[in-house]
BAFI-3210 file (N, C-alpha, C; in Angstrom, 3 decimals, decimal comma, padded with zeros to 6 digits):
// residues 54
n [1|2|3|4|5|6|7|8|9|10|11|12|13|14|15|16|17|18|19|20|21|22|23|24|25|26|27|28|29|30|31|32|33|34|35|36|37|38|39|40|41|42|43|44|45|46|47|48|49|50|51|52|53|54]
n.u [099,846|100,595|101,862|099,660|097,997|094,625|091,960|089,556|087,996|087,525|088,094|086,236|084,115|082,707|083,979|082,339|081,719|082,971|082,100|081,797|084,436|085,373|083,792|084,733|087,273|087,249|088,039|088,314|089,544|092,203|095,516|094,850|094,928|093,733|092,103|092,619|091,283|092,757|093,563|096,430|098,919|097,262|096,177|093,929|094,380|094,773|095,647|097,193|096,740|097,657|095,648|096,016|096,313|094,551]
n.v [102,397|105,167|106,212|108,440|108,824|109,311|107,292|107,233|105,843|102,557|100,755|102,438|102,511|104,471|105,004|105,351|104,317|102,009|099,430|099,357|099,407|096,968|095,178|095,672|094,635|091,817|088,375|086,884|088,589|088,812|089,291|090,383|093,248|096,524|099,602|102,568|105,526|108,224|110,777|112,540|114,424|116,655|116,477|114,801|111,538|108,741|105,490|102,269|099,397|096,384|093,863|092,651|089,952|089,608]
n.w [105,221|107,324|110,555|112,159|109,976|108,962|108,598|106,109|104,194|102,780|099,879|098,624|100,404|102,819|106,105|108,723|111,126|113,598|113,091|110,320|109,479|110,554|109,084|106,500|106,707|106,790|107,683|105,319|103,569|104,173|103,203|100,775|098,595|099,176|098,361|100,070|101,447|102,867|105,297|105,203|106,504|106,318|103,792|101,566|100,481|098,233|098,896|098,543|100,426|102,166|103,487|106,711|109,138|112,265]
ca.u [099,456|101,642|101,365|099,032|096,987|093,235|091,295|088,236|087,227|088,210|087,447|085,123|083,093|083,034|084,099|081,769|081,596|083,922|081,521|082,079|085,837|085,463|083,171|085,624|088,503|086,864|089,132|088,450|090,314|093,607|096,454|094,398|095,181|092,535|092,370|092,207|091,314|093,261|094,070|097,852|099,520|096,251|095,696|093,268|095,151|094,390|096,798|096,870|097,246|097,381|094,933|096,741|095,495|094,481]
ca.v [103,528|105,692|106,763|109,747|108,797|109,186|106,441|107,734|104,868|101,394|100,334|103,322|102,480|105,384|104,372|106,282|103,593|100,906|098,241|099,419|099,014|095,530|094,485|095,829|093,880|090,461|087,399|086,435|089,581|088,797|089,114|091,135|094,688|097,362|101,031|103,301|106,987|108,688|112,141|112,486|115,759|117,638|116,232|113,522|110,732|107,356|104,600|100,848|098,698|094,952|093,479|091,695|089,206|090,233]
ca.w [106,014|108,194|111,819|112,002|108,919|109,387|107,618|105,742|103,420|102,211|098,632|098,324|101,448|103,919|107,417|109,691|112,391|113,753|112,470|108,887|109,332|110,811|107,952|105,351|106,940|107,183|107,558|103,927|102,814|104,593|102,100|099,606|098,573|099,118|098,250|101,262|101,393|104,161|105,437|105,577|106,436|105,944|102,432|101,319|099,527|097,989|099,025|098,502|101,602|102,198|104,707|107,541|110,099|113,593]
c.u [100,614|101,042|100,811|098,016|095,606|092,498|089,877|087,376|088,133|087,411|086,187|084,012|083,495|083,035|083,638|081,615|082,600|083,406|081,799|083,522|085,985|084,892|084,084|086,881|088,201|088,029|089,353|089,337|091,788|094,493|096,075|094,781|093,856|092,962|091,803|092,282|091,691|093,533|095,486|098,436|098,538|095,686|095,019|094,044|094,520|095,666|096,309|097,527|096,880|096,745|095,739|095,795|095,523|095,392]
c.v [103,909|106,170|108,169|109,819|108,646|108,452|106,931|106,676|103,726|100,919|101,137|103,344|103,416|104,656|105,361|105,652|102,453|099,653|098,205|099,003|097,512|094,730|094,532|094,984|092,464|089,495|086,904|087,368|089,611|088,485|089,886|092,607|095,425|098,816|101,721|104,797|107,455|110,183|111,999|113,880|116,825|117,468|114,876|112,807|109,365|106,520|103,162|100,183|097,226|094,620|092,415|090,955|089,918|089,545]
c.w [106,918|109,511|111,589|110,883|109,543|108,279|107,376|105,064|102,982|101,012|098,350|099,356|102,583|105,256|108,478|111,064|112,417|113,055|110,969|108,614|109,518|109,649|106,724|105,473|107,426|106,962|106,124|103,107|103,190|103,390|100,847|099,730|098,458|098,977|099,477|100,978|102,790|104,115|105,959|105,410|105,982|104,551|102,346|100,225|099,372|098,073|098,920|099,697|101,502|103,545|105,436|108,468|111,443|114,551]
res [m|l|p|g|d|i|l|l|a|l|d|g|t|p|l|t|e|v|e|a|l|q|k|s|l|s|p|e|r|v|g|q|s|v|k|a|r|v|v|r|g|g|e|v|r|e|v|t|v|r|v|g|s|r]
***
């Protein structure tokens, strides 16, 4: 992800609340790649990101 990206979904799960984001990024997923839907430069894009630790 890049600065300014707006995160819409992770692995197809819409992120409408902070709790949904926290659930999608559980500690068990650290190091795994996930597909993210973001708005970048006014366009919706699919990108792959690696889950990091907190």
